[in-house]
N, C-alpha and C positions, 0 to 999 in steps of 0.2 A: 418679821413674818406676819402676813395678813391673818386676821382672825376670821374664820369662816364657819358657816353652819352647813348642815347636810342639805343636799339639793331638794329632798322631799319636803323640807320645811318651807321652801319657796312656793310650792304649789298648794299647800294645805293651810287655809285660814284657821285661826284659832277658833275653837268651839264657841258658838254664840257671838262671834265677832265676824260678820260676813265681810268678804272682800269688797272694797269700795274704791272709788277714785276721788281725788280732791275736787274735781270739777262738779261732782254730783254729791258731795258729802252732806249737803243740806237735807237730803232725803233721809238721813239717818240721825237727825237731831235727837239727843237724849239717849242714844244707843252706842254701844261699842262697835268699832269697825276695825278691819285690818287694811293697812296700806302697804303696798310694795313701793318703796321709795328710795330716795337718796337724801343725805343731809346737805342742805344748801348753806346753812349758817347755824352757829350755836352761840348763845349769849348766856352769861351766868350772872346772877344777882343774889348773893348770899346763899340761902338754902333753896333757891329756885333756879331751874334750868329752863331756857327758852330755845329749844331746837326748832329750826324751820326746815320743813321737809318739802321736797318736790317729787312729783310722780309722772311728769310729762303732761298732765292735764292742768296743772296749776301748783300753787304753793300754799302751805298752811303752817301756822305757828303752833307748836306744842307747848304745853305747860307741864313741868315736872317738879312738884314740891318734894323735897327730900323725904318728908314723913309719909308720902303717899305711895312710895315704891320701896322695894327691898334695897339694902345697901349695894348689892351686886348690880342691880339694874341702874341705880342712880350713877354709880361709878362707870358703868358701861357707856351710858349716854354722855356723861361728863367728858370722857376721853375720846369721843367720836371725832373724826377728822372730816374736813370738807369733802363732799362727794363720796363718802362711804355709803355703800348700798345696805339698806336695812329693811326689815319687816317690822312695821309699827302697829301696835294695838292700842287703842284709846277710845275714850267716850267723846262724842261730838257735842260741842256746846256752842250755842249761838252767842255772838259777841259783836255788837254793832261797830265797835272800834276796830275790829280786825278787818284787813283788806278785803277778804272774801266773805265776811260776815260770820265766820265760824272759827273756833279754835279747837284744839284736841287735847283733852286731859289724858296724857300718856300713861298707859298702864304697863306696857312692856315694849322693849326694843330688842330684836334679834339682829345680829350683824351678819350680813351675807359676805361682804368683803370690806375690810377696813383699809383705807388708804394709808400707807406708811407715813410716819411723820418725817422721815428723812427724804421722801420724794413727794412733797405736798402738791395738791392740785394747783396748777400754775396760774389759774385765773381767780385771784382773790377779789375781795370787795373793794380794793383800792382801784384807782384809775390806771388804765393801761393804754398805751399808744395803739393807733389803728393797725400799724404793721404787725405789732405783737399779737393783737387779737386775730388778725387774718391768718397769721402763721399757725395759730391755735384754733382755727375755726371749728375743727372737729370737737373741741371742748367748749368753745364760746357759745355754741348753740344751746348749751344746757342752762344758760342764765335765763332768768324770768323774762326779760325783755325780748331776747332773741327767740325764745320758745314761743312767746305770744305772737311775734311776727310770723313765724312759720305756721302757727295754727290759723292765723288770719289768711295767709297765703292758701292753705288747704281749703278754707271756706270759700275763697274767691274762685278757686279751680272748680270746686263742686258746684257752686252757684252758676258758673259759666256753662257747665255741662247740663245742669238742670234746666236752665233757661232755654238753651238750644234744643235739648231733647223734647221739652214740653211744647215747643213751638214748631215741631215737625221737622227739625234738622237732623240728619242722619250722620253719625260719625263715620268718616272714611279716612284711612291713614295713608298719606303720601309717602314716597320714599325719602330717606335721609341722604342717600347718595344720588346725585343727579349729573347728567352729562353736560349741562350748560347753566349759565346764570339765569335767575328768574327776572331780575330787574336790570340786567345789562351792565352791572357794575363790576369792578375789578376786586371788590372787597370780599373775596371768597377764599376758603381754605381748600386748596387742591389736594387730592389724594391719588395715589397710583392704584389703578383698578385693573389688575391682570394685564398690564402693559399699556393700558389706555389711561388718559387723564379723566378724573371725575372730580366732583366738588361736594363738600358738605352743604346741605341745603340752606338757603337763606330765607326760604318761604315754601310752604306747600301749595301756594295758590294755583299755579298753573295746572298742577295735577288734580286738584279738587274742582277746577273748572270742568274737567272731563267727567268727574263723578256727579257734579251738579246737573250736567246734561243727561246723565243716566237716571238720577234719583230725584231731581228737582231742587231739594234744599239739603245741603250737606255742610259739614264742618270738619276741620282737622284740628288736632291738639297735640303738639309735640315740640321737640327741641329744634332750634334753628341756630345758625352760626353766621357771624359776620366779622370779617377780618379788618374792620375799621381801626385805624391806629388812633383811637380816641381815648382820652383820659378823663372825660367829663363824668359827672356824678350820675349821668343817665345811661351810660353805655356799658354793656357786657358783650363779650365775644360769643358766649353761649347763653341762650335764654329760651323761654318757652312762649309759644304763640298759639292763640286760638283764632281760627280763621273760618268764618262762615262764608259760604258761597250760595247764591240764590238765582236759579233760572227764572227768566221772565220778570226780573226785578230791575228797576231803574235807580238812578241816584237818589231820588226822593224816598223810594222804598228803603234804600240802604240807610239813609240818615235816620229814618224813623226806627229802624231796627237797632242802630247803634245807640240812640238815646235811651230806648227802652231797656236795652241790654245793660248799659252802665247803671241806670237807675236801679235795676234789679240787683246788681252786684252790691251796690252800696247799701241798699236796704237790708239785704241778707246779712251783711257784716254787722250793721247796727243792731239787728235783731238777735243774731246768734253769737256775736263775739264782742259784746259790750264790755265784758270783764277784761278781755285781752286788750281792747282799745284803751281801757283805763290804765292797765299795766304800762303801756308804752307812752302814756301821757297825751293821747290824741285828743284834740279839741273836737268833740263830736258835733258841736253846733255847726261847724263848717261842712259837715257831711249831711246833716239833716235837711239842707236846702237842695240837695241833689235830686231833683225830680224833673222828668220830661214834661214839656218840651224844652230843648236847649236853644239858646240864641244861635242865630246863623248869620254869618258874614261872608260875602263874596271876597275873594282874594283882593280885589281892587279896594274894597272898603277897609280891609285889614291893613293894606299898605298905607292908605290915607291916615289911619290911626297911628301907625308907626312914625310917619313923617311929621304929623302934628306933635307927637311926643318929642321928637328931635327938636322941632322948632321951639318948644317950651323948655328945652334943656333937660328933659327927662331921659333921653337916650343920647349916647355919645355920637353915634354915626347916623347919617341919613340912610334910608333904605333904598337900594337901587332896584327900581321896578324891573320885574322879569326874573329876579332871583327867587330861589326857594327860601323859606324862612330858616334862620339859624336858631340855636338855642336861646340867645338873648332876645330875639324877636318873639319867639313863642312864649318865652317867660313873660315879657311885657304884655302881650295881647291877653294871655290867659289870666294874668293878675288883675285885669280890669273887670272880671266877672266873678260871681259867687257860685257859678256852676259851669260845667264844661261848655266850651264854645266850639261851634262847628264852622270851620273855614272851608269854603268850597269854591270850585272852579278856578283852579290855579292855571297859569300859562302852561300849555301842553309841552313846551320845550324843556321845562324843569321836572317833568314827571315821567313815569315809566312808559315804555313803548306800547304797552297793551291797553292804555286808557282810552276810552271812547271820547272823541271830540264833542264839544257842545254844538248841537245842530244850529243854534242861534248865532254862534260865533266860534268857528272851528279853532281859533287860536287858543281857546281855553279847553281844558279837559274836564270831563264830568267826574270829578274826584272830590274827596273830602278828607280833611284832617280834623280829628277831635282833640282839642287842647284842654287838659285838665286845669281847674282853677288853682289858685295859690302859687302860680308860677311853675307848675310841674311840666308844662309843655305837652307835646304830642303823646297820646296814649293809644289812639286808633288812627290808622290810615287805610283808606279804601277808595273804590272807584267803580263806575260802570265799565265793563270790559268791551273792547272793540269786537263787534259782531261780524264785520265784513272781512272776508278772506283777502281780498285785494289790498285793503287798507292795512291789515295786520302784516301781510307779507312786505309791503312797502316800509312799514315802521321797523320791522326786524332788520331789513337791509340798511335803512338809514342809521340804525344804531350799531352797525357793523357786527351784528351777531351771526353766529354760524347757522345758516339756513337749514343745513342738514339736521342739526340738533333739534330744530323746531318743527319738523315736518308733522310730527304727531299732534302738535299744538295747533297747527294750521288745519289739520283734519277736522278739528272741532268746528271750524267755520265752513268746511266743505259739506258736512252731513248734518243738516238740521240746526243750523246756527240760530240762536235767539238772543235778544238782549239779556244780559246777566250781570250781576254785581256781587261784590264781596269786600270784606275788610279784614284786617289783621289787628289783633290787640296783643301787645307784649304783656304777659302776666306780671313781670317784675316791675314795669313802670306803673301798672295799675296798683300793685301792692305798695309801692313807694308813695304814691299819692294818697291812697286810702289810709295808710298808716302814718302819713306825715313825716316820712323819713328824709334825711339829708342826702343819702347816697343809696343807689340801687343795689350796692353790694350786700346789703343786709336783707334783701328780699328773697334770696335763694340760699339753700343750704350751703353750697360751695360755689362761690363766685369765680367766674373765669373772666379775667380782665387782661388788658394789654401786657401787664407785667406780672400776672399771677396765674399759675397753674398748680400750685401746691397749697394746701393738701388736696 
């Protein structure tokens, strides 16, 4: 039977021990505080107990000398089980040896719910396989590393919104259910929509092009879905995208926006989430170089780099000109730079139907992919959009897309068409790079991949 305390004790801090969080516990140095927490680990050494508590904002080690508390409190702490929920009272003490710079001299612990010993918390401090951890993702996210990653993700999301809001972009929300593909691919999730076929969106771009022509500078931020049968470390079937769209903007404007945007995100994480980066073991020196402007390469120059690498034996296969870059190509190119690299002007034939051709050479598209350093590959893809009604209609037909489904999109070129540009950034890929993670599945609370939809 679980040991419990009355609910009112959960909401009422002990007198003279104000409620605090571990992340801001340094504000209370030398004073007693109350933490609402869980037991992460417990170590015993003679007449000393060393409980480690977590509260969602961080972890802190407690010190409990047997002589400093009553026998009842000492025994209560000694018999705590991992992930038992507790109300902790203790005095904050600075300690340079502690991971967060502080420890807690525990004065009292009240048990909200004690995890039974016969059904222990399944994720112990020992090593677990990836499949086991993903099956228990709802519990794995409680561990310090996973919690730190999710806090960094939240910071990146907030920073993205702050940057765009502060630069005059207005949030507009596109639909998740759409009547047709955005990029003309077959990698979509179809759904039955009252007798008709619809699809889960793979991008909000087409819809926010319309709001950009209404409001000037807009962005969307929401979930997107791609049914690619890919098992790489970079792919999820459900992920989150931030997509700014800008009326009267060309490709150069867009590239400037992208490099300033990324620089802002990285600086925000370095400034506000240094402790979390330390928890996950990120080499922050590699992030401190991320400052605009970024190097820029034309597609032709990037291809020459790949073929030179192949000639030197650094890449197994030669690159066939005219193809889009695959993950190994992006990995090699991005690994040659200490900051994101902007590859622009790809052949129009390998890019989406809506991209404006380069007026200097129409076989190229006015587009850009931003590749993150350290081999992380593409984190941003964007372009200048076709402004001509006739050209857009021709492209839709060339891609064998249903013209009826795109009449509303063609209307944007009938009534006051202007040059306009936008890009999309997948939050999960950005988090993977900034955190230095091996796999994108750790960047989102519950990953959806080719073979996983549980929990």
